[in-house]
N, C-alpha and C positions, 0 to 999 in steps of 0.2 A: 737446862741442857745447854751445853756450849757448842759453838760451831766446830771447834777442834775435835770434839767427840764425834760429831756427825761426819767429819771428813774421813775418819778412819773406817767408816762403815761402807758396805757395798751398796749398789743401786737398789737391789731387791730389799735389803734391810731398811733403806731409807723410804722406799715406797710403803712398806708395812708400817713403819713409824708414822708416816704421813696419814695413812688410813686410820690408824688408831687415834691420832690427834684430831682428825676431822670428826670422828665419831664422838670423842670427848667434848669437842666444841659444840656439836649439835645437842648433846645431852645437857650441857650447861646452859645453852640458850633456852631450851625447853624449861629447865628448872627456874631460870630467871623470869621467864614469861609467866610461870605459875606461882612466882614468889616463894619458891622453895630453896633457892640458892642463897646461902648466907654470906659466902665469901666471893664477892663479885670480882675481886682482883685476879682470881684464877682465870677468868675469861681473857684478860689481857695477856697473861703468861702463855696460855695455850695458843692464842693468836700469833704471838711473836715466835713461839716454837715452830708453828706451821710455816711461818715466813722463813725461818732459818733452814728448815728442811728443804723447802722449795728452792731456796737460793743455792744450797749445796748440790741439789739434784741438777739444777741448771748449769752449774759450773762443771759438773762431771759429764754432762751431755755434749 
């Protein structure tokens, strides 16, 4: 996901996107803890996507 894509979305859409990313991150953390997560690089991608969404939300506020 690119920041330019996020800037075109509204604040409500960004909040929903952030909520889904946080749920995905929690799920992946639980999978990693139980050694079920095979692709651990997904955690880094989700964490960075969360940061991007939060940054765009902060600039819109």
